[in-house]
C-alpha positions as a Markdown table, in Angstrom:
| # | Residue | x | y | z |
|---|---|---|---|---|
| 1 | Unk | 67.9 | 122.6 | 116.9 |
| 2 | Unk | 70.9 | 122.3 | 114.6 |
| 3 | Unk | 71.5 | 118.5 | 113.2 |
| 4 | Unk | 75.3 | 119.1 | 114.1 |
| 5 | Unk | 74.2 | 119.9 | 117.2 |
| 6 | Unk | 72.1 | 116.7 | 117.8 |
| 7 | Unk | 74.6 | 114.0 | 117.8 |
| 8 | Unk | 76.9 | 114.8 | 120.4 |
| 9 | Unk | 73.8 | 115.8 | 122.5 |
| 10 | Unk | 72.1 | 111.8 | 121.7 |
| 11 | Unk | 75.9 | 110.4 | 122.8 |
| 12 | Unk | 75.9 | 112.7 | 126.0 |
| 13 | Unk | 72.8 | 111.1 | 127.0 |
| 14 | Unk | 73.5 | 108.0 | 126.2 |
| 15 | Unk | 76.3 | 107.9 | 128.0 |
| 16 | Unk | 74.9 | 109.8 | 131.2 |
| 17 | Unk | 72.1 | 106.8 | 131.5 |
| 18 | Unk | 75.2 | 103.6 | 130.7 |
| 19 | Unk | 77.2 | 105.9 | 133.8 |
| 20 | Unk | 74.0 | 106.4 | 135.7 |
| 21 | Unk | 73.4 | 102.3 | 135.0 |
| 22 | Unk | 77.0 | 101.2 | 135.8 |
| 23 | Unk | 77.1 | 103.3 | 139.2 |
| 24 | Unk | 73.6 | 101.9 | 140.5 |
| 25 | Unk | 74.9 | 98.3 | 139.7 |
| 26 | Unk | 78.6 | 98.5 | 141.3 |
| 27 | Unk | 77.4 | 100.2 | 144.4 |
| 28 | Unk | 74.0 | 98.0 | 144.5 |
| 29 | Unk | 73.4 | 97.2 | 148.4 |
| 30 | Unk | 74.0 | 94.2 | 150.3 |
| 31 | Unk | 70.0 | 94.9 | 150.9 |
| 32 | Unk | 68.9 | 94.2 | 147.5 |
| 33 | Unk | 70.9 | 90.1 | 147.8 |
| 34 | Unk | 69.4 | 89.9 | 151.3 |
| 35 | Unk | 65.9 | 90.8 | 149.4 |
| 36 | Unk | 66.3 | 88.1 | 146.5 |
| 37 | Unk | 67.4 | 85.2 | 149.0 |
| 38 | Unk | 64.8 | 85.7 | 151.0 |
| 39 | Unk | 62.1 | 85.7 | 147.9 |
| 40 | Unk | 64.2 | 82.8 | 146.2 |
| 41 | Unk | 63.7 | 80.8 | 149.2 |
| 42 | Unk | 60.4 | 81.3 | 150.4 |
| 43 | Unk | 61.7 | 83.3 | 153.3 |
| 44 | Unk | 63.2 | 80.2 | 154.9 |
| 45 | Unk | 67.1 | 81.1 | 154.3 |
| 46 | Unk | 67.6 | 85.0 | 155.4 |
| 47 | Unk | 70.5 | 87.3 | 155.0 |
| 48 | Unk | 69.7 | 89.7 | 158.2 |
| 49 | Unk | 71.4 | 92.8 | 159.2 |
| 50 | Unk | 73.1 | 93.2 | 156.0 |
| 51 | Unk | 76.1 | 95.7 | 155.3 |
| 52 | Unk | 78.3 | 96.4 | 152.3 |
| 53 | Unk | 77.3 | 96.0 | 148.4 |
| 54 | Unk | 76.4 | 93.5 | 146.3 |
| 55 | Unk | 79.7 | 92.3 | 145.2 |
| 56 | Unk | 81.2 | 92.8 | 148.8 |
| 57 | Unk | 79.5 | 92.8 | 151.8 |
| 58 | Unk | 78.4 | 90.8 | 155.3 |
| 59 | Unk | 75.3 | 90.0 | 157.1 |
| 60 | Unk | 73.9 | 87.2 | 159.3 |
| 61 | Unk | 72.9 | 83.8 | 157.5 |
| 62 | Unk | 69.7 | 82.7 | 159.0 |
| 63 | Unk | 66.9 | 79.9 | 158.8 |
| 64 | Unk | 62.8 | 80.4 | 159.5 |
| 65 | Unk | 59.8 | 78.4 | 158.9 |
| 66 | Unk | 58.6 | 81.0 | 156.7 |
| 67 | Unk | 57.3 | 84.4 | 155.8 |
| 68 | Unk | 54.7 | 84.6 | 158.5 |
| 69 | Unk | 57.4 | 83.3 | 161.1 |
| 70 | Unk | 58.1 | 85.8 | 164.0 |
| 71 | Unk | 61.5 | 84.2 | 165.0 |
| 72 | Unk | 64.5 | 83.3 | 162.6 |
| 73 | Unk | 68.2 | 81.6 | 164.2 |
| 74 | Unk | 71.3 | 82.8 | 162.6 |
| 75 | Unk | 74.6 | 81.1 | 162.4 |
| 76 | Unk | 76.9 | 82.2 | 165.4 |
| 77 | Unk | 79.5 | 84.5 | 163.0 |
| 78 | Unk | 78.5 | 86.6 | 160.0 |
| 79 | Unk | 78.8 | 85.4 | 156.5 |
| 80 | Unk | 80.9 | 87.7 | 154.7 |
| 81 | Unk | 81.0 | 87.3 | 150.7 |
| 82 | Unk | 82.9 | 89.1 | 148.1 |
| 83 | Unk | 81.8 | 88.5 | 143.8 |
| 84 | Unk | 84.4 | 89.2 | 141.2 |
| 85 | Unk | 84.3 | 88.0 | 137.3 |
| 86 | Unk | 86.5 | 85.0 | 136.7 |
| 87 | Unk | 88.6 | 86.8 | 134.1 |
| 88 | Unk | 90.5 | 88.7 | 136.6 |
| 89 | Unk | 91.1 | 85.6 | 138.7 |
| 90 | Unk | 92.7 | 83.5 | 136.6 |
| 91 | Unk | 95.8 | 83.5 | 138.6 |
| 92 | Unk | 94.3 | 82.7 | 141.7 |
| 93 | Unk | 95.9 | 79.4 | 143.0 |
| 94 | Unk | 92.8 | 78.3 | 145.0 |
| 95 | Unk | 91.0 | 78.1 | 140.9 |
| 96 | Unk | 92.9 | 75.4 | 140.3 |
| 97 | Unk | 90.1 | 72.8 | 140.9 |
| 98 | Unk | 88.1 | 74.5 | 138.2 |
| 99 | Unk | 87.6 | 73.3 | 135.1 |
| 100 | Unk | 86.9 | 75.2 | 131.8 |
| 101 | Unk | 83.9 | 73.4 | 131.6 |
| 102 | Unk | 82.9 | 75.6 | 134.4 |
| 103 | Unk | 84.8 | 79.2 | 134.1 |
| 104 | Unk | 84.7 | 81.4 | 131.5 |
| 105 | Unk | 84.7 | 85.2 | 130.9 |
| 106 | Unk | 80.9 | 85.3 | 131.6 |
| 107 | Unk | 81.4 | 83.2 | 134.9 |
| 108 | Unk | 81.3 | 85.3 | 138.4 |
| 109 | Unk | 83.3 | 83.9 | 141.5 |
| 110 | Unk | 81.9 | 83.9 | 145.1 |
| 111 | Unk | 83.4 | 83.8 | 147.6 |
| 112 | Unk | 81.9 | 83.4 | 151.1 |
| 113 | Unk | 83.8 | 83.5 | 154.6 |
| 114 | Unk | 82.2 | 82.5 | 157.9 |
| 115 | Unk | 84.7 | 81.8 | 160.6 |
| 116 | Unk | 81.9 | 79.7 | 162.9 |
| 117 | Unk | 81.9 | 76.9 | 159.9 |
| 118 | Unk | 84.2 | 77.5 | 157.3 |
| 119 | Unk | 87.8 | 76.7 | 158.1 |
| 120 | Unk | 89.1 | 78.6 | 154.6 |
| 121 | Unk | 87.4 | 81.0 | 152.0 |
| 122 | Unk | 84.6 | 78.9 | 149.8 |
| 123 | Unk | 84.8 | 79.3 | 146.2 |
| 124 | Unk | 81.2 | 79.1 | 143.8 |
| 125 | Unk | 81.7 | 79.7 | 140.2 |
| 126 | Unk | 78.0 | 81.0 | 138.8 |
| 127 | Unk | 77.5 | 80.3 | 135.1 |
| 128 | Unk | 75.1 | 81.4 | 132.4 |
| 129 | Unk | 73.9 | 77.8 | 130.6 |
| 130 | Unk | 71.2 | 77.7 | 128.1 |
| 131 | Unk | 68.6 | 79.6 | 130.1 |
| 132 | Unk | 69.4 | 79.1 | 133.4 |
| 133 | Unk | 72.4 | 79.3 | 136.0 |
| 134 | Unk | 75.2 | 76.3 | 136.8 |
| 135 | Unk | 76.8 | 77.2 | 140.2 |
| 136 | Unk | 79.7 | 74.9 | 140.8 |
| 137 | Unk | 81.3 | 75.1 | 144.2 |
| 138 | Unk | 84.4 | 74.0 | 144.9 |
| 139 | Unk | 85.4 | 70.7 | 147.0 |
| 140 | Unk | 85.3 | 71.5 | 150.8 |
| 141 | Unk | 83.7 | 70.8 | 153.7 |
| 142 | Unk | 81.1 | 73.4 | 155.5 |
| 143 | Unk | 80.3 | 73.2 | 159.1 |
| 144 | Unk | 76.9 | 73.6 | 161.0 |
| 145 | Unk | 75.2 | 73.4 | 164.3 |
| 146 | Unk | 72.4 | 71.2 | 164.4 |
| 147 | Unk | 70.7 | 73.3 | 166.5 |
| 148 | Unk | 71.0 | 76.1 | 163.5 |
| 149 | Unk | 67.6 | 73.7 | 162.0 |
| 150 | Unk | 65.4 | 74.5 | 164.7 |
| 151 | Unk | 64.9 | 78.1 | 162.4 |
| 152 | Unk | 62.8 | 76.0 | 159.5 |
| 153 | Unk | 60.0 | 75.7 | 162.8 |
| 154 | Unk | 58.4 | 72.1 | 163.2 |
| 155 | Unk | 59.5 | 69.4 | 164.0 |
| 156 | Unk | 63.1 | 70.2 | 164.1 |
| 157 | Unk | 61.8 | 73.0 | 166.8 |
| 158 | Unk | 60.0 | 69.9 | 168.4 |
| 159 | Unk | 63.2 | 67.6 | 168.3 |
| 160 | Unk | 65.9 | 70.5 | 168.9 |
| 161 | Unk | 68.9 | 68.7 | 167.5 |
| 162 | Unk | 71.7 | 68.9 | 169.3 |
| 163 | Unk | 75.6 | 68.1 | 167.2 |
| 164 | Unk | 77.6 | 68.7 | 164.0 |
| 165 | Unk | 76.6 | 68.6 | 160.7 |
| 166 | Unk | 79.2 | 68.8 | 157.8 |
| 167 | Unk | 78.3 | 68.9 | 154.7 |
| 168 | Unk | 80.5 | 68.0 | 152.1 |
| 169 | Unk | 80.8 | 68.7 | 148.3 |
| 170 | Unk | 81.8 | 66.3 | 145.8 |
| 171 | Unk | 81.8 | 67.4 | 143.0 |
| 172 | Unk | 78.4 | 68.8 | 143.0 |
| 173 | Unk | 76.8 | 71.1 | 140.5 |
| 174 | Unk | 73.4 | 72.6 | 140.5 |
| 175 | Unk | 71.9 | 73.9 | 137.7 |
| 176 | Unk | 69.3 | 76.3 | 138.3 |
| 177 | Unk | 66.4 | 77.3 | 135.3 |
| 178 | Unk | 62.9 | 78.1 | 135.6 |
| 179 | Unk | 61.2 | 76.4 | 138.0 |
| 180 | Unk | 63.2 | 73.8 | 138.3 |
| 181 | Unk | 66.3 | 72.9 | 140.3 |
| 182 | Unk | 69.1 | 69.9 | 138.3 |
| 183 | Unk | 71.7 | 68.7 | 140.9 |
| 184 | Unk | 75.1 | 67.1 | 139.3 |
| 185 | Unk | 77.6 | 64.8 | 141.3 |
| 186 | Unk | 77.2 | 63.7 | 144.5 |
| 187 | Unk | 76.7 | 65.5 | 148.0 |
| 188 | Unk | 77.1 | 63.7 | 151.5 |
| 189 | Unk | 75.6 | 65.6 | 155.1 |
| 190 | Unk | 77.0 | 63.4 | 158.0 |
| 191 | Unk | 75.1 | 63.6 | 161.1 |
| 192 | Unk | 77.7 | 64.0 | 164.0 |
| 193 | Unk | 77.1 | 63.0 | 167.9 |
| 194 | Unk | 72.9 | 63.6 | 167.5 |
| 195 | Unk | 70.9 | 64.3 | 170.2 |
| 196 | Unk | 67.3 | 65.2 | 171.4 |
| 197 | Unk | 65.5 | 66.9 | 173.5 |
| 198 | Unk | 62.8 | 64.2 | 173.5 |
| 199 | Unk | 65.6 | 62.0 | 174.7 |
| 200 | Unk | 67.6 | 60.9 | 178.0 |
| 201 | Unk | 69.7 | 58.8 | 175.3 |
| 202 | Unk | 73.1 | 61.4 | 174.1 |
| 203 | Unk | 74.1 | 60.3 | 171.8 |
| 204 | Unk | 72.0 | 58.7 | 169.6 |
| 205 | Unk | 74.3 | 58.4 | 166.5 |
| 206 | Unk | 75.7 | 59.5 | 163.9 |
| 207 | Unk | 74.2 | 59.6 | 160.7 |
| 208 | Unk | 75.1 | 59.9 | 156.4 |
| 209 | Unk | 72.4 | 61.9 | 154.0 |
| 210 | Unk | 74.4 | 61.0 | 150.1 |
| 211 | Unk | 72.9 | 63.2 | 147.5 |
| 212 | Unk | 73.7 | 61.2 | 144.3 |
| 213 | Unk | 72.4 | 62.5 | 140.9 |
| 214 | Unk | 72.3 | 59.9 | 138.2 |
| 215 | Unk | 69.1 | 60.0 | 135.9 |
| 216 | Unk | 67.1 | 61.6 | 139.0 |
| 217 | Unk | 68.2 | 62.6 | 141.5 |
| 218 | Unk | 68.7 | 59.9 | 144.7 |
| 219 | Unk | 68.8 | 60.4 | 148.3 |
| 220 | Unk | 69.9 | 57.2 | 151.1 |
| 221 | Unk | 69.5 | 57.6 | 154.6 |
| 222 | Unk | 71.8 | 55.5 | 157.0 |
| 223 | Unk | 73.3 | 55.2 | 160.4 |
| 224 | Unk | 76.6 | 54.5 | 161.5 |
| 225 | Unk | 76.6 | 50.5 | 163.3 |
| 226 | Unk | 76.7 | 52.0 | 167.2 |
| 227 | Unk | 73.9 | 54.3 | 167.0 |
| 228 | Unk | 71.5 | 53.8 | 169.6 |
| 229 | Unk | 68.8 | 55.0 | 167.0 |
| 230 | Unk | 68.7 | 53.4 | 163.9 |
| 231 | Unk | 67.8 | 55.4 | 160.8 |
| 232 | Unk | 67.5 | 54.2 | 157.0 |
| 233 | Unk | 65.4 | 55.7 | 154.0 |
| 234 | Unk | 65.4 | 56.5 | 150.4 |
| 235 | Unk | 64.1 | 59.6 | 148.3 |
| 236 | Unk | 64.4 | 61.1 | 145.2 |
| 237 | Unk | 64.0 | 64.7 | 144.2 |
| 238 | Unk | 61.3 | 65.1 | 141.5 |
| 239 | Unk | 60.2 | 68.8 | 140.0 |
| 240 | Unk | 61.7 | 70.9 | 143.2 |
| 241 | Unk | 59.9 | 68.5 | 146.1 |
| 242 | Unk | 61.5 | 65.6 | 148.2 |
| 243 | Unk | 59.7 | 62.6 | 148.4 |
| 244 | Unk | 61.5 | 59.9 | 151.0 |
| 245 | Unk | 60.2 | 56.8 | 153.2 |
| 246 | Unk | 62.4 | 55.8 | 155.7 |
| 247 | Unk | 62.4 | 53.7 | 159.2 |
| 248 | Unk | 63.5 | 54.7 | 162.6 |
| 249 | Unk | 64.1 | 51.9 | 165.0 |
| 250 | Unk | 65.2 | 51.1 | 168.4 |
| 251 | Unk | 66.3 | 48.3 | 170.5 |
| 252 | Unk | 63.8 | 46.8 | 172.7 |
| 253 | Unk | 66.1 | 47.8 | 175.9 |
| 254 | Unk | 65.3 | 51.6 | 174.4 |
| 255 | Unk | 61.7 | 51.5 | 173.4 |
| 256 | Unk | 61.1 | 52.8 | 176.7 |
| 257 | Unk | 63.5 | 55.7 | 177.0 |
| 258 | Unk | 63.2 | 56.5 | 172.5 |
| 259 | Unk | 59.0 | 56.3 | 172.8 |
| 260 | Unk | 58.3 | 60.5 | 173.0 |
| 261 | Unk | 61.1 | 60.9 | 170.6 |
| 262 | Unk | 60.1 | 57.6 | 167.8 |
| 263 | Unk | 55.7 | 59.2 | 168.2 |
| 264 | Unk | 57.2 | 62.5 | 166.8 |
| 265 | Unk | 59.6 | 61.1 | 163.7 |
| 266 | Unk | 56.6 | 59.4 | 162.4 |
| 267 | Unk | 53.6 | 56.5 | 162.3 |
| 268 | Unk | 54.6 | 54.3 | 165.4 |
| 269 | Unk | 54.7 | 50.9 | 165.3 |
| 270 | Unk | 56.6 | 48.9 | 168.4 |
| 271 | Unk | 59.9 | 50.1 | 168.5 |
| 272 | Unk | 60.1 | 51.5 | 164.8 |
| 273 | Unk | 58.8 | 54.8 | 162.9 |
| 274 | Unk | 57.7 | 55.2 | 159.4 |
| 275 | Unk | 59.9 | 58.2 | 158.1 |
| 276 | Unk | 58.0 | 59.8 | 154.8 |
| 277 | Unk | 58.5 | 63.3 | 153.2 |
| 278 | Unk | 56.4 | 64.3 | 150.2 |
């Protein structure tokens, strides 16, 4: 073949390969995202019945106890998402809370919508940093039904909790690197009007779980003063695992009524039960 024709053929072949790659990337099905989420969460967080593409789609967000579990519990409504480059979105007023430290031309914006749990769309900035990804959610609240935790299996399916979970972001970020999760800032989970199948006392009380990242992420569990079941404890997030110790305690008048619940929560000692995650 004459050399004069080789260069145009190479360019045509290269153009075809690039075009095919971009087409696959643009039309990547939402199923690929659901597979990735399941793999990264060890099949404990699932995107069921996905539709659309990687860039714009929806699915049923569900919790499961793991890869061998036949049961998963989804949210009442579907989760909708849209991914777009940050550089195409700077004129949007909703970007004001993000700073130049979390946005660049390499940043992707993930927009989430779920009518059951989000009052307004939630934006999450995803930016490459070093050999990892910096995840920065916009300030806001996520409201979830407490019974959704039953999807994780034991002990939640035994406790069968009822109540409202409110996750509140306070300048929270997560740096994802290989085999390492490094949170920054603070994140608070409020548990309002908690009750359980194992107790006739309804509600048991209201509680707060605060994640505050300093030199190492600290976790603090506390109870509102009027709670019938008092919970307290502290923990740390180290090398991808939670280490937590705490105490569940009730008054003498409620000891018999809450006896079954205390037995499930931890090692029993009278009106107290020790909480431990290691």
